[in-house]
C-alpha positions in Angstrom: -36.5 -140.9 -66.1 -35.5 -141.6 -62.4 -35.5 -145.1 -61.3 -34.7 -144.7 -57.7 -37.7 -146.6 -56.7 -36.6 -149.4 -58.8 -33.3 -149.4 -57.1 -34.7 -149.4 -53.6 -36.7 -152.5 -54.4 -33.9 -154.2 -56.0 -31.6 -153.5 -53.1 -34.7 -154.9 -51.0 -34.5 -158.3 -52.9 -30.8 -158.5 -53.2 -30.6 -158.1 -49.4 -33.1 -160.5 -48.7 -31.5 -163.2 -50.9 -27.7 -162.2 -50.3 -27.3 -161.7 -53.9 -24.3 -160.2 -55.8 -24.9 -160.5 -59.3 -22.5 -157.9 -60.6 -25.0 -155.9 -62.6 -28.2 -153.7 -62.0 -31.6 -153.6 -63.3 -31.5 -150.3 -64.5 -28.9 -151.0 -67.0 -31.2 -153.1 -68.8 -34.3 -151.2 -68.2 -36.5 -150.1 -71.2 -39.5 -148.0 -70.7 -40.2 -147.0 -74.1 -41.7 -150.0 -76.1 -40.7 -148.4 -79.4 -37.0 -149.2 -78.3 -37.7 -153.0 -77.9 -36.7 -155.6 -80.8 -39.3 -155.4 -83.4 -41.4 -158.5 -82.6 -41.5 -157.6 -78.9 -43.1 -154.3 -79.3 -46.5 -155.8 -79.7 -46.3 -157.9 -76.4 -49.0 -156.7 -74.1 -48.7 -155.8 -70.4 -46.7 -153.5 -68.1 -43.7 -155.7 -67.5 -41.8 -158.4 -69.5 -38.3 -159.9 -69.4 -37.0 -160.3 -73.0 -34.2 -162.8 -73.5 -32.3 -163.7 -76.5 -29.0 -165.8 -77.1 -26.0 -164.3 -78.9 -23.5 -167.2 -79.0 -22.4 -167.7 -75.5 -24.0 -164.8 -74.2 -27.4 -163.7 -73.1 -29.1 -160.4 -74.2 -31.7 -159.4 -71.7 -34.0 -156.3 -71.6 -36.5 -155.7 -68.9 -39.5 -153.7 -69.9 -41.6 -151.7 -67.3 -44.1 -149.3 -68.2 -43.0 -145.8 -67.7 -46.5 -145.0 -66.1 -45.9 -147.6 -63.4 -42.3 -146.3 -62.5 -43.8 -142.6 -62.6 -46.7 -143.5 -60.0 -44.3 -145.5 -57.8 -42.1 -142.4 -57.7 -44.9 -140.2 -56.6 -46.0 -143.1 -54.1 -43.0 -144.8 -53.2 -43.6 -148.4 -51.4 -40.5 -148.0 -49.4 -42.2 -145.1 -47.6 -45.7 -146.5 -47.5 -47.3 -149.6 -49.1 -51.0 -149.5 -49.5 -54.2 -150.0 -51.7 -52.9 -147.1 -53.8 -49.6 -148.5 -54.9 -49.4 -152.3 -54.3 -50.3 -153.2 -57.8 -47.7 -151.2 -59.3 -45.3 -152.3 -56.5 -46.1 -156.1 -57.6 -45.5 -155.2 -61.1 -42.1 -153.7 -60.7 -41.3 -156.7 -58.0 -42.2 -159.2 -60.8 -40.0 -157.5 -63.1 -36.8 -157.1 -60.8 -37.4 -160.7 -59.5 -37.3 -162.2 -63.0 -34.2 -160.3 -64.0 -32.3 -161.3 -60.6 -33.3 -164.8 -60.9 -32.2 -165.1 -64.5 -28.9 -163.3 -64.0 -28.2 -165.3 -60.7 -28.7 -168.6 -62.6 -26.9 -167.6 -65.7 -24.1 -166.6 -63.5 -23.8 -169.9 -62.1 -24.1 -171.4 -65.6 -27.5 -172.9 -64.7 -30.7 -173.0 -66.8 -34.1 -171.7 -65.0 -37.6 -172.4 -66.5 -40.4 -170.1 -67.1 -42.2 -171.9 -64.2 -39.6 -171.3 -61.9 -39.1 -167.6 -62.6 -42.9 -167.2 -62.2 -42.7 -169.1 -58.7 -39.9 -167.4 -57.6 -41.4 -164.1 -58.5 -44.8 -164.8 -56.5 -42.6 -165.6 -53.5 -40.6 -162.4 -53.7 -43.8 -160.2 -54.1 -44.9 -161.8 -50.8 -41.6 -161.6 -48.9 -40.9 -158.3 -50.2 -44.2 -156.8 -49.3 -44.2 -158.3 -45.8 -41.0 -156.7 -45.2 -42.2 -153.3 -46.4 -45.2 -153.4 -44.5 -43.3 -154.4 -41.3 -40.9 -151.3 -41.6 -43.7 -149.2 -40.4 -45.6 -151.6 -38.5 -43.1 -153.9 -36.9 -45.5 -155.4 -34.3 -48.3 -156.2 -36.9 -48.2 -159.1 -39.4 -50.1 -158.4 -42.6 -52.3 -161.4 -42.6 -54.4 -160.1 -45.4 -51.4 -160.1 -47.8 -51.7 -164.0 -48.5 -55.1 -163.8 -49.5 -54.8 -160.6 -51.5 -51.8 -162.2 -53.5 -52.8 -165.7 -53.9 -56.8 -165.8 -53.6 -57.9 -162.4 -54.8 -55.3 -161.7 -57.8 -56.3 -163.2 -61.0 -54.3 -164.4 -63.9 -55.0 -162.1 -66.8 -55.9 -164.6 -69.7 -54.9 -162.4 -72.5 -51.7 -161.5 -71.1 -50.7 -165.3 -70.2 -51.9 -166.5 -73.7 -50.9 -170.2 -73.7 -49.1 -170.2 -70.5 -52.2 -169.6 -68.4 -51.8 -172.9 -66.7 -48.1 -172.3 -66.0 -48.9 -169.2 -64.3 -51.6 -170.7 -62.2 -49.4 -173.7 -61.1 -46.5 -171.0 -60.1 -49.1 -169.2 -58.1 -50.4 -172.3 -56.4 -46.7 -173.5 -55.4 -45.7 -170.2 -54.4 -49.0 -170.0 -52.1 -48.2 -173.4 -50.6 -44.5 -172.2 -49.8 -45.4 -169.0 -48.5 -48.4 -170.3 -46.1 -45.7 -172.5 -44.6 -43.3 -169.6 -44.3 -46.1 -167.3 -42.6 -45.9 -168.7 -39.0 -42.0 -167.7 -39.0 -42.8 -164.4 -40.2 -45.4 -163.9 -37.7 -43.0 -164.6 -35.0 -40.8 -161.7 -36.1 -43.4 -159.4 -34.8 -42.4 -160.8 -31.2 -38.8 -161.5 -31.5 -35.8 -160.9 -34.0 -35.2 -164.3 -35.6 -33.0 -164.5 -38.8 -33.4 -168.1 -39.2 -36.1 -167.5 -41.8 -33.7 -165.7 -44.0 -31.4 -168.8 -44.2 -34.3 -171.1 -45.3 -35.4 -168.5 -47.7 -31.9 -168.1 -49.4 -31.5 -171.8 -49.3 -34.8 -172.2 -51.2 -33.8 -169.5 -53.7 -30.5 -171.4 -54.6 -32.3 -174.8 -55.3 -32.9 -175.9 -59.0 -36.0 -175.8 -60.5 -37.0 -179.2 -59.7 -35.5 -179.2 -56.4 -37.9 -176.0 -55.4 -40.9 -178.2 -56.3 -39.7 -181.2 -54.4 -38.9 -178.8 -51.4 -42.3 -177.4 -51.3 -43.9 -181.0 -51.8 -41.9 -182.3 -49.0 -42.2 -179.3 -46.6 -46.0 -179.2 -47.1 -46.6 -182.9 -46.5 -44.3 -182.7 -43.3 -46.5 -179.6 -41.9 
């Protein structure tokens, strides 16, 4: 299966955050559930990052449903992001985000919590989609995106299982962060200002607790 669309979305995120993790998502990609470890084959959902420790090494597999990738190849969000492909785009971005965040932290010998992975994935979906939409409409800010991602999207309780409250917390915190970021992104429609990237990259490199503290302090000061 071709994974060009996955590579383009990966390049988008690594460019935004200036990441060089020394490996590619495609090398860890699984699209056939039958190839997953036994107990993982029954996990529901179109996206899942599987992590296991083998001594001092991490064994990682990123599962993305083949149907999601096939649809994205036919309707590439890099060419046009719209109602027909945004859900699949979010699924792919979430998987890529999880992989990159875990690999980045592992490369710096730093643990990362499930909450931090989910929070960063929500931020990544928002920022990546703003970037994709502005490629074709550079003078129009997608004001509806925040509402679509953080208010209309719902946590699937069947998929979230015992982690439902964690997913909701991650979404709330990401919504706060992105709402504060939004005025700077809107300004890009009027002028080319790269300062927002520096702030975003600093946030990405904070510890788990550092990200939560940053959001609380930044929102309190707004």
